C-alpha positions as a Markdown table, in Angstrom:
| # | Residue | x | y | z |
|---|---|---|---|---|
| 1 | Met | 27.8 | -42.6 | 3.2 |
| 2 | Arg | 27.9 | -40.0 | 0.8 |
| 3 | Asn | 28.2 | -36.5 | 1.5 |
| 4 | Pro | 25.1 | -34.1 | 0.3 |
| 5 | Phe | 27.5 | -31.2 | 0.0 |
| 6 | Arg | 29.2 | -32.5 | -2.9 |
| 7 | Lys | 26.9 | -30.5 | -5.3 |
| 8 | Gln | 26.0 | -27.7 | -2.9 |
| 9 | Ser | 23.2 | -25.9 | -5.4 |
| 10 | Gln | 20.0 | -24.3 | -4.7 |
| 11 | Ser | 18.6 | -25.6 | -7.9 |
| 12 | Asp | 19.5 | -29.1 | -7.1 |
| 13 | Pro | 15.8 | -30.4 | -6.8 |
| 14 | Glu | 16.9 | -33.6 | -4.8 |
| 15 | Arg | 19.5 | -31.6 | -2.2 |
| 16 | Pro | 17.9 | -28.1 | -1.6 |
| 17 | Ser | 20.7 | -26.2 | 0.4 |
| 18 | Gly | 20.9 | -22.5 | 1.3 |
| 19 | Val | 21.5 | -20.4 | 4.1 |
| 20 | Val | 19.3 | -21.2 | 7.5 |
| 21 | Arg | 16.7 | -18.8 | 8.8 |
| 22 | Val | 15.3 | -19.6 | 12.0 |
| 23 | Asp | 12.0 | -18.8 | 14.0 |
| 24 | Ala | 9.2 | -20.5 | 15.9 |
| 25 | Arg | 6.9 | -17.6 | 14.4 |
| 26 | Thr | 6.7 | -17.5 | 10.7 |
| 27 | Lys | 5.4 | -14.4 | 9.8 |
| 28 | Thr | 8.2 | -12.8 | 11.8 |
| 29 | Leu | 10.6 | -15.5 | 9.6 |
| 30 | Thr | 9.4 | -13.8 | 6.6 |
| 31 | Lys | 10.1 | -11.0 | 7.1 |
| 32 | Arg | 13.9 | -11.7 | 6.8 |
| 33 | Leu | 14.0 | -14.7 | 4.5 |
| 34 | Gln | 15.3 | -14.0 | 1.4 |
| 35 | Pro | 14.8 | -16.1 | -2.0 |
| 36 | Gly | 16.9 | -19.5 | -1.9 |
| 37 | Asp | 17.4 | -19.5 | 2.0 |
| 38 | Val | 16.0 | -22.2 | 3.9 |
| 39 | Ala | 13.1 | -21.5 | 6.4 |
| 40 | Val | 12.9 | -23.1 | 9.8 |
| 41 | Ile | 9.7 | -23.0 | 11.3 |
| 42 | Asp | 8.2 | -24.4 | 14.2 |
| 43 | His | 4.3 | -24.8 | 13.1 |
| 44 | Ala | 1.9 | -27.1 | 13.7 |
| 45 | Asp | -1.0 | -27.2 | 10.9 |
| 46 | Leu | 0.7 | -24.8 | 8.6 |
| 47 | Asp | -1.9 | -22.4 | 7.5 |
| 48 | Arg | -2.5 | -21.0 | 3.8 |
| 49 | Val | -1.8 | -17.2 | 4.8 |
| 50 | Ala | 1.6 | -18.6 | 6.4 |
| 51 | Ala | 2.3 | -20.5 | 3.3 |
| 52 | Glu | 1.6 | -18.1 | 1.0 |
| 53 | Ala | 3.9 | -15.4 | 2.6 |
| 54 | Leu | 6.7 | -18.4 | 2.6 |
| 55 | Val | 5.8 | -18.9 | -1.2 |
| 56 | Glu | 6.3 | -15.4 | -1.9 |
| 57 | Arg | 10.1 | -15.1 | -0.4 |
| 58 | Arg | 10.5 | -18.3 | -2.8 |
| 59 | Pro | 12.6 | -20.0 | -0.2 |
| 60 | Ala | 14.8 | -23.6 | -1.3 |
| 61 | Ala | 13.1 | -25.3 | 1.2 |
| 62 | Val | 10.8 | -25.3 | 4.7 |
| 63 | Leu | 11.7 | -27.4 | 7.3 |
| 64 | Asn | 8.9 | -27.9 | 9.9 |
| 65 | Ala | 9.7 | -29.1 | 13.3 |
| 66 | Ala | 6.0 | -29.7 | 13.8 |
| 67 | Arg | 3.7 | -31.7 | 11.9 |
| 68 | Ser | 2.4 | -29.3 | 9.2 |
| 69 | Val | -1.1 | -31.6 | 9.1 |
| 70 | Ser | -1.8 | -32.7 | 12.5 |
| 71 | Gly | -4.8 | -34.3 | 11.5 |
| 72 | Arg | -7.0 | -31.9 | 13.3 |
| 73 | Tyr | -8.8 | -30.3 | 10.6 |
| 74 | Pro | -8.3 | -29.9 | 6.3 |
| 75 | Asn | -5.6 | -27.0 | 6.7 |
| 76 | Leu | -4.2 | -26.1 | 3.1 |
| 77 | Gly | -0.8 | -24.7 | 3.7 |
| 78 | Pro | 1.2 | -27.7 | 2.9 |
| 79 | Gly | -0.4 | -28.2 | -0.5 |
| 80 | Ile | 0.1 | -24.2 | -1.4 |
| 81 | Leu | 4.1 | -25.1 | -0.6 |
| 82 | Leu | 3.9 | -28.2 | -2.7 |
| 83 | Asp | 2.0 | -26.6 | -5.7 |
| 84 | Ala | 4.5 | -23.9 | -6.0 |
| 85 | Gly | 7.4 | -26.1 | -5.5 |
| 86 | Val | 8.9 | -25.8 | -2.4 |
| 87 | Pro | 10.2 | -29.0 | -0.9 |
| 88 | Leu | 8.6 | -29.4 | 2.9 |
| 89 | Val | 9.8 | -31.6 | 5.3 |
| 90 | Asp | 7.8 | -32.2 | 8.8 |
| 91 | Asp | 8.5 | -33.3 | 11.8 |
| 92 | Leu | 11.7 | -32.7 | 12.7 |
| 93 | Gly | 11.6 | -32.8 | 16.4 |
| 94 | Pro | 13.3 | -29.9 | 17.9 |
| 95 | Asp | 16.5 | -30.1 | 17.3 |
| 96 | Val | 16.1 | -28.6 | 14.1 |
| 97 | Met | 15.4 | -25.2 | 16.0 |
| 98 | Arg | 18.8 | -25.3 | 17.2 |
| 99 | Leu | 20.8 | -24.6 | 13.8 |
| 100 | Ala | 22.4 | -21.6 | 14.3 |
| 101 | Glu | 21.0 | -18.4 | 12.3 |
| 102 | Gly | 22.8 | -17.5 | 8.8 |
| 103 | Ser | 24.4 | -21.3 | 8.9 |
| 104 | Val | 24.4 | -23.3 | 5.6 |
| 105 | Val | 22.8 | -26.7 | 5.8 |
| 106 | Ala | 21.3 | -29.4 | 2.6 |
| 107 | Val | 18.2 | -31.5 | 2.5 |
| 108 | Asp | 18.3 | -34.9 | 1.8 |
| 109 | Leu | 14.6 | -35.6 | -0.3 |
| 110 | Thr | 15.5 | -39.1 | -1.9 |
| 111 | Gly | 17.8 | -40.8 | 0.3 |
| 112 | Glu | 20.6 | -40.6 | -1.6 |
| 113 | Ala | 23.0 | -39.8 | 1.3 |
| 114 | Gly | 21.1 | -41.0 | 3.9 |
| 115 | Pro | 17.9 | -41.0 | 5.1 |
| 116 | Ala | 14.8 | -39.4 | 3.1 |
| 117 | Gly | 14.2 | -36.3 | 4.9 |
| 118 | Ala | 17.6 | -35.5 | 6.6 |
| 119 | Val | 19.1 | -32.6 | 7.0 |
| 120 | Tyr | 23.0 | -31.9 | 7.1 |
| 121 | Ala | 24.8 | -28.8 | 8.4 |
| 122 | Glu | 28.1 | -28.1 | 7.2 |
| 123 | Gly | 30.5 | -29.2 | 8.8 |
| 124 | Thr | 28.9 | -32.0 | 10.5 |
| 125 | Ala | 29.4 | -36.0 | 10.0 |
| 126 | Gly | 26.3 | -36.5 | 10.3 |
| 127 | Pro | 22.8 | -35.5 | 10.1 |
| 128 | Val | 21.3 | -33.0 | 12.5 |
| 129 | Ala | 17.6 | -33.9 | 12.3 |
| 130 | Glu | 15.3 | -36.2 | 10.6 |
| 131 | Gly | 11.7 | -35.5 | 9.1 |
| 132 | Thr | 9.3 | -36.9 | 6.6 |
| 133 | Val | 9.3 | -35.4 | 2.8 |
| 134 | Gln | 5.9 | -34.6 | 2.6 |
| 135 | Thr | 4.4 | -35.0 | -1.3 |
| 136 | Arg | 1.2 | -34.1 | -3.0 |
| 137 | Glu | 0.4 | -38.1 | -2.5 |
| 138 | Thr | 0.9 | -37.9 | 1.6 |
| 139 | Val | -1.1 | -34.6 | 1.7 |
| 140 | Glu | -3.6 | -35.6 | 0.0 |
| 141 | Ala | -4.3 | -38.5 | 2.1 |
| 142 | Ser | -3.4 | -36.6 | 5.0 |
| 143 | Met | -6.3 | -34.3 | 4.1 |
| 144 | Glu | -9.0 | -37.1 | 3.7 |
| 145 | Asp | -8.3 | -38.3 | 7.2 |
| 146 | Ala | -8.1 | -35.2 | 9.0 |
| 147 | Lys | -11.7 | -34.0 | 7.2 |
| 148 | Glu | -12.8 | -36.5 | 10.2 |
| 149 | Gly | -12.1 | -33.8 | 12.8 |
| 150 | Leu | -14.2 | -31.6 | 11.7 |
| 151 | Ser | -17.0 | -33.1 | 14.0 |
| 152 | Val | -14.6 | -32.6 | 17.1 |
| 153 | Gln | -14.5 | -28.7 | 16.1 |
| 154 | Leu | -18.2 | -27.9 | 15.5 |
| 155 | Glu | -18.8 | -29.7 | 18.9 |
| 156 | Ala | -15.9 | -27.1 | 20.1 |
| 157 | Phe | -17.2 | -24.4 | 18.4 |
| 158 | Ala | -21.0 | -24.8 | 19.9 |
| 159 | Ala | -19.3 | -24.8 | 23.4 |
| 160 | Asn | -17.4 | -21.8 | 22.7 |
| 161 | Thr | -20.1 | -19.4 | 21.0 |
| 162 | Met | -22.3 | -20.2 | 24.5 |
| 163 | Glu | -19.1 | -19.1 | 26.7 |
| 164 | Tyr | -18.2 | -16.4 | 24.9 |
| 165 | Met | -21.8 | -14.9 | 24.9 |
| 166 | Arg | -22.1 | -15.5 | 28.8 |
| 167 | Ser | -18.3 | -13.8 | 29.0 |
| 168 | Glu | -19.2 | -10.7 | 26.3 |
| 169 | Arg | -22.8 | -10.0 | 26.6 |
| 170 | Asp | -22.6 | -7.1 | 27.8 |
| 171 | Leu | -19.8 | -5.8 | 24.9 |
| 172 | Leu | -22.0 | -7.5 | 22.7 |
| 173 | Leu | -25.3 | -6.2 | 23.7 |
| 174 | Asn | -24.6 | -2.8 | 25.0 |
| 175 | Gly | -21.0 | -1.7 | 23.8 |
| 176 | Val | -20.2 | -1.7 | 27.5 |
| 177 | Gly | -15.8 | -1.6 | 27.7 |
| 178 | Val | -15.6 | -0.1 | 24.2 |
| 179 | Pro | -12.9 | 2.9 | 25.3 |
| 180 | Glu | -12.8 | 6.3 | 23.8 |
| 181 | Ile | -11.6 | 7.1 | 21.0 |
| 182 | Arg | -10.2 | 10.0 | 19.0 |
| 183 | Thr | -11.3 | 8.9 | 15.2 |
| 184 | Arg | -15.0 | 10.0 | 14.3 |
| 185 | Met | -17.0 | 7.3 | 12.6 |
| 186 | Gln | -20.7 | 9.0 | 12.8 |
| 187 | Gly | -22.3 | 8.5 | 9.7 |
| 188 | Lys | -19.4 | 7.2 | 7.5 |
| 189 | His | -17.9 | 4.7 | 6.0 |
| 190 | Val | -15.4 | 2.0 | 7.6 |
| 191 | Leu | -12.7 | -0.8 | 5.9 |
| 192 | Val | -11.8 | -2.6 | 8.6 |
| 193 | Val | -8.5 | -4.3 | 6.1 |
| 194 | Val | -6.6 | -7.9 | 7.8 |
| 195 | Arg | -4.2 | -9.2 | 6.3 |
| 196 | Gly | -5.9 | -12.4 | 5.4 |
| 197 | Tyr | -6.7 | -14.5 | 2.0 |
| 198 | Ser | -6.7 | -12.8 | -1.1 |
| 199 | Tyr | -6.1 | -9.3 | 0.6 |
| 200 | Lys | -4.0 | -7.8 | -1.8 |
| 201 | Glu | -6.1 | -8.4 | -4.7 |
| 202 | Asp | -9.2 | -7.3 | -2.9 |
| 203 | Leu | -7.4 | -4.2 | -1.8 |
| 204 | Thr | -6.4 | -3.6 | -5.2 |
| 205 | Ala | -9.8 | -4.0 | -6.8 |
| 206 | Leu | -11.1 | -1.6 | -3.9 |
| 207 | Lys | -9.0 | 1.3 | -5.0 |
| 208 | Pro | -11.7 | 3.3 | -6.7 |
| 209 | Tyr | -13.9 | 2.8 | -3.2 |
| 210 | Ile | -11.5 | 4.2 | -1.4 |
| 211 | Arg | -11.0 | 6.8 | -3.2 |
| 212 | Glu | -14.6 | 8.0 | -4.0 |
| 213 | Tyr | -15.8 | 7.2 | -0.5 |
| 214 | Lys | -12.7 | 7.9 | 1.4 |
| 215 | Pro | -13.8 | 5.9 | 4.1 |
| 216 | Val | -12.1 | 5.6 | 7.4 |
| 217 | Ile | -9.3 | 2.6 | 7.4 |
| 218 | Ile | -8.4 | 0.6 | 10.2 |
| 219 | Gly | -5.7 | -2.3 | 9.8 |
| 220 | Val | -5.7 | -4.8 | 12.2 |
| 221 | Asp | -1.8 | -5.5 | 13.2 |
| 222 | Gly | -0.5 | -6.4 | 9.4 |
| 223 | Gly | -3.2 | -4.7 | 8.0 |
| 224 | Ala | -1.9 | -1.5 | 8.6 |
| 225 | Asp | 0.9 | -2.1 | 6.8 |
| 226 | Ala | -1.0 | -3.7 | 3.7 |
| 227 | Val | -3.1 | -0.3 | 4.0 |
| 228 | Met | 0.1 | 1.6 | 3.7 |
| 229 | Glu | 1.8 | -0.6 | 0.8 |
| 230 | Ala | -1.2 | 0.2 | -1.4 |
| 231 | Gly | -1.0 | 3.5 | -1.1 |
| 232 | Phe | -3.2 | 4.5 | 1.8 |
| 233 | Lys | -3.2 | 5.6 | 5.1 |
| 234 | Pro | -4.8 | 4.0 | 8.3 |
| 235 | Asp | -6.7 | 6.3 | 10.4 |
| 236 | Met | -6.6 | 3.6 | 13.1 |
| 237 | Ile | -4.3 | 0.0 | 14.2 |
| 238 | Val | -5.9 | -2.1 | 16.3 |
| 239 | Gly | -4.5 | -5.8 | 17.6 |
| 240 | Asp | -1.7 | -7.1 | 20.1 |
| 241 | Met | 1.1 | -5.5 | 17.4 |
| 242 | Asp | 2.9 | -8.8 | 16.9 |
| 243 | Ser | 3.2 | -8.3 | 12.9 |
| 244 | Val | 2.6 | -4.4 | 12.5 |
| 245 | Ser | 5.6 | -2.6 | 11.3 |
| 246 | Asp | 7.4 | 0.6 | 13.4 |
| 247 | Lys | 6.9 | 2.4 | 10.4 |
| 248 | Ala | 2.7 | 1.9 | 10.4 |
| 249 | Leu | 2.5 | 2.7 | 14.5 |
| 250 | Arg | 4.2 | 5.8 | 13.5 |
| 251 | Ser | 2.3 | 7.0 | 10.7 |
| 252 | Gly | 0.1 | 8.8 | 13.3 |
| 253 | Ala | -2.6 | 6.4 | 12.7 |
| 254 | Glu | -4.8 | 5.8 | 16.0 |
| 255 | Val | -3.5 | 2.9 | 18.0 |
| 256 | Val | -5.8 | 0.5 | 19.9 |
| 257 | Val | -3.7 | -2.2 | 22.0 |
| 258 | His | -5.7 | -5.1 | 22.3 |
| 259 | Ala | -5.5 | -7.3 | 25.7 |
| 260 | Tyr | -6.8 | -10.2 | 27.5 |
| 261 | Arg | -9.7 | -9.7 | 30.3 |
| 262 | Asp | -6.9 | -10.5 | 32.8 |
| 263 | Gly | -5.5 | -7.5 | 31.5 |
| 264 | Arg | -2.6 | -9.1 | 29.6 |
| 265 | Ala | -1.8 | -6.8 | 27.0 |
| 266 | Pro | 1.2 | -8.4 | 24.9 |
| 267 | Gly | 2.1 | -5.6 | 22.6 |
| 268 | Leu | 1.4 | -2.9 | 25.2 |
| 269 | Lys | 5.0 | -2.7 | 25.8 |
| 270 | Arg | 6.2 | -2.0 | 22.6 |
| 271 | Val | 3.9 | 0.7 | 21.8 |
| 272 | Glu | 5.3 | 2.4 | 24.9 |
| 273 | Asp | 8.8 | 1.7 | 23.9 |
| 274 | Leu | 7.9 | 3.7 | 20.3 |
| 275 | Gly | 6.3 | 6.5 | 22.3 |
| 276 | Val | 3.2 | 5.8 | 20.2 |
| 277 | Glu | -0.3 | 7.3 | 22.0 |
| 278 | His | -2.6 | 4.8 | 22.4 |
| 279 | Val | -5.6 | 3.5 | 24.4 |
| 280 | Val | -6.3 | -0.1 | 25.4 |
| 281 | Phe | -9.2 | -2.4 | 25.0 |
| 282 | Ala | -9.7 | -5.4 | 26.9 |
| 283 | Ala | -11.9 | -8.1 | 25.2 |
| 284 | Thr | -12.2 | -12.1 | 24.4 |
| 285 | Gly | -12.5 | -11.9 | 20.7 |
| 286 | Thr | -10.2 | -11.7 | 17.5 |
| 287 | Ser | -8.9 | -7.9 | 16.8 |
| 288 | Glu | -10.9 | -7.8 | 13.9 |
| 289 | Asp | -14.0 | -8.1 | 16.0 |
| 290 | Ile | -13.3 | -5.4 | 18.2 |
| 291 | Ala | -12.3 | -3.2 | 15.4 |
| 292 | Met | -16.0 | -4.1 | 13.8 |
| 293 | Leu | -17.8 | -3.3 | 17.1 |
| 294 | Met | -15.5 | -0.3 | 17.5 |
| 295 | Ala | -17.0 | 0.5 | 14.3 |
| 296 | Asp | -20.4 | 0.0 | 15.3 |
| 297 | Glu | -20.5 | 1.5 | 18.1 |
| 298 | Ser | -19.1 | 4.9 | 17.2 |
| 299 | Gly | -22.2 | 5.0 | 14.4 |
| 300 | Ala | -20.6 | 3.7 | 11.2 |
| 301 | Glu | -22.8 | 3.9 | 8.5 |
| 302 | Leu | -21.4 | 0.7 | 6.7 |
| 303 | Ile | -18.0 | -1.3 | 7.6 |
| 304 | Val | -16.9 | -3.2 | 4.7 |
| 305 | Ala | -14.4 | -6.2 | 6.1 |
| 306 | Leu | -11.3 | -7.1 | 4.2 |
| 307 | Gly | -9.4 | -10.2 | 4.2 |
| 308 | Thr | -11.1 | -10.8 | 7.5 |
| 309 | His | -12.1 | -14.5 | 8.6 |
| 310 | Ala | -15.4 | -15.9 | 8.5 |
| 311 | Thr | -15.7 | -19.6 | 8.0 |
| 312 | Leu | -15.1 | -22.3 | 10.8 |
| 313 | Leu | -12.0 | -23.4 | 8.5 |
| 314 | Glu | -10.7 | -20.2 | 8.3 |
| 315 | Phe | -10.2 | -19.7 | 11.9 |
| 316 | Leu | -9.1 | -23.5 | 12.4 |
| 317 | Asp | -6.4 | -22.3 | 9.5 |
| 318 | Lys | -5.2 | -19.0 | 12.4 |
| 319 | Gly | -5.3 | -21.4 | 15.5 |
| 320 | Arg | -8.4 | -20.2 | 17.0 |
| 321 | Ala | -10.3 | -22.4 | 19.4 |
| 322 | Gly | -13.4 | -21.8 | 17.7 |
| 323 | Met | -14.9 | -18.8 | 15.7 |
| 324 | Ser | -17.7 | -18.0 | 18.0 |
| 325 | Ser | -17.1 | -14.4 | 18.5 |
| 326 | Thr | -17.0 | -13.3 | 15.2 |
| 327 | Phe | -20.1 | -15.6 | 14.7 |
| 328 | Leu | -22.1 | -13.1 | 17.6 |
| 329 | Thr | -20.0 | -10.0 | 16.0 |
| 330 | Arg | -21.2 | -10.4 | 12.6 |
| 331 | Leu | -24.6 | -10.9 | 13.9 |
| 332 | Arg | -24.7 | -8.0 | 15.8 |
| 333 | Leu | -23.7 | -5.9 | 13.0 |
| 334 | Gly | -26.2 | -7.2 | 10.3 |
| 335 | Gly | -26.7 | -5.6 | 7.5 |
| 336 | Arg | -24.4 | -2.8 | 8.0 |
| 337 | Leu | -21.7 | -5.1 | 7.4 |
| 338 | Ile | -20.5 | -5.8 | 3.8 |
| 339 | Asp | -17.6 | -8.9 | 3.6 |
| 340 | Ala | -15.2 | -7.8 | 0.4 |
| 341 | Lys | -13.7 | -11.2 | 0.4 |
| 342 | Gly | -13.1 | -12.2 | -3.0 |
| 343 | Val | -14.1 | -9.0 | -4.8 |
| 344 | Ser | -11.5 | -9.0 | -6.5 |
| 345 | Arg | -12.8 | -12.6 | -8.5 |
| 346 | Leu | -16.4 | -11.1 | -8.7 |
| 347 | Tyr | -15.8 | -9.4 | -12.2 |
| 348 | Arg | -12.8 | -9.5 | -14.2 |
| 349 | Thr | -13.0 | -8.3 | -17.6 |
| 350 | Arg | -13.6 | -10.3 | -20.7 |
| 351 | Ile | -12.6 | -7.9 | -23.2 |
| 352 | Ser | -8.9 | -8.7 | -25.0 |
| 353 | Gly | -6.8 | -6.2 | -27.3 |
| 354 | Trp | -7.6 | -7.5 | -30.1 |
| 355 | Gln | -11.2 | -6.3 | -29.6 |
| 356 | Leu | -10.5 | -2.9 | -28.5 |
| 357 | Phe | -8.3 | -2.4 | -31.6 |
| 358 | Leu | -11.0 | -3.9 | -34.0 |
| 359 | Leu | -13.8 | -1.4 | -31.9 |
| 360 | Ala | -11.2 | 1.3 | -32.4 |
| 361 | Val | -10.6 | 0.4 | -36.3 |
| 362 | Ala | -14.8 | 0.4 | -36.1 |
| 363 | Gly | -15.2 | 3.8 | -34.5 |
| 364 | Leu | -12.3 | 5.4 | -36.9 |
| 365 | Ile | -14.4 | 4.5 | -40.2 |
| 366 | Ala | -17.6 | 5.6 | -38.6 |
| 367 | Leu | -16.1 | 8.9 | -38.0 |
| 368 | Phe | -15.1 | 8.9 | -41.6 |
| 369 | Val | -18.2 | 8.2 | -43.0 |
| 370 | Ala | -20.3 | 10.4 | -40.9 |
| 371 | Leu | -17.5 | 13.2 | -41.9 |
| 372 | Ala | -17.4 | 12.3 | -45.5 |
| 373 | Ala | -21.7 | 12.6 | -45.6 |
| 374 | Thr | -21.3 | 16.6 | -45.0 |
| 375 | Pro | -20.2 | 19.5 | -46.7 |
| 376 | Gly | -18.1 | 21.0 | -43.9 |
| 377 | Gly | -16.9 | 17.3 | -43.4 |
| 378 | Gln | -15.8 | 17.0 | -46.7 |
| 379 | Thr | -13.6 | 20.2 | -46.8 |
| 380 | Leu | -12.0 | 18.9 | -43.6 |
| 381 | Leu | -11.1 | 15.6 | -45.1 |
| 382 | Gly | -9.9 | 17.6 | -48.3 |
| 383 | Leu | -7.7 | 19.9 | -46.1 |
| 384 | Ser | -6.3 | 17.1 | -44.3 |
| 385 | Gly | -5.6 | 15.0 | -47.7 |
| 386 | Ala | -3.5 | 18.2 | -48.6 |
| 387 | Met | -1.4 | 18.5 | -45.4 |
| 388 | Trp | -1.2 | 14.5 | -45.6 |
| 389 | Asp | 0.1 | 15.0 | -49.1 |
| 390 | Asp | 2.3 | 18.0 | -48.1 |
| 391 | Ile | 3.9 | 15.9 | -45.1 |
| 392 | Val | 4.6 | 12.8 | -47.8 |
| 393 | Thr | 6.5 | 15.0 | -50.1 |
| 394 | Phe | 8.5 | 16.7 | -47.6 |
| 395 | Phe | 9.9 | 13.5 | -46.5 |
| 396 | Arg | 10.3 | 12.1 | -49.6 |
| 397 | Ser | 12.5 | 15.4 | -49.9 |
| 398 | Leu | 15.0 | 14.5 | -47.2 |
| 399 | Leu | 15.5 | 11.1 | -48.9 |
| 400 | His | 16.1 | 12.5 | -52.4 |
| 401 | Leu | 13.0 | 10.7 | -53.7 |
| 402 | Ser | 11.2 | 12.9 | -55.3 |
| 403 | Pro | 10.2 | 12.3 | -58.6 |
| 404 | Ser | 12.6 | 13.7 | -61.5 |
| 405 | Ser | 11.7 | 17.1 | -63.2 |
| 406 | Pro | 9.6 | 16.9 | -66.6 |
| 407 | Ser | 11.8 | 16.9 | -69.9 |
| 408 | Val | 11.8 | 20.5 | -71.6 |
């Protein structure tokens, strides 16, 4: 067996190697993942948002203890990694999660040193784990097979919708259970920001709207950090507090901790430890749903949703049992809800720099013709010409290029 570390180089496409970063929660891992590191995750059905976050950190490889495509539905994450040139090794099992943080590993993608998809830790003789190397062909085949699972998910959606309606009808119909909040939304626009698909681009596109209308901004978990990165300040933060930063929680925004109906609130201890004033909202739906319901109950004139999840595939991509809560929430809000998803792609300027240059030249020519047609303009052009001659003569004299004096 050949030593996989004989050419330890992150640029080696057949044996990528690097420092290990291990975490069962992908969104937690990406916060400390550095370019060239090897990401070790345990993420079944790798979703698009997680994959885009990994690609942004530019890892040498991604090692998944679970199956990146289980066949439950056609998830997009694996394809995004491969399109970005990030190697993905799947189904490595729990052993790979026992790799020491900060250790160095090499991944054999071709089987030159042993089995293809084997992971070797520096200082060990054999592989510490073996998995499946994903390629575009294997991912495409898995996607085709996974499409058959959508019918099962649609049936689950119908059942979840009825269950959610039974458990939350008082909240949906009468607003029972919505906590008292200090943020005033009556008659105002409310912008609900979620770290979902294309949230950065859409938030950038909405900057003129935010500056002009000054909406109440609600950040859903990590959406609060997205708002701050865009140069704004959230008025309220809603969620289970698993992906929002301490900086955002201490920003002065009103904090609403999302709790389950049985009273469990995973994020409650964290905000209490930070000493942040907060209220608790117990509801079965998603955090983005309760943010919209609070805005609606508070009398918001218009609710703009950015980065939120709206389709069946998007909610399956987030590991939801169903999207019934969002479906019914949107029915309640009706025409007051505007989805800003994809607004950055709605209109893009088609004017090139060369066209702008020609437009400027045409404008100057038109100005010259207009001035030449009037006595005042002719005088101005004459004065401008004389001034230009003086400037040229001055610089020529500095360079000793002035004409020779005439002979006597």
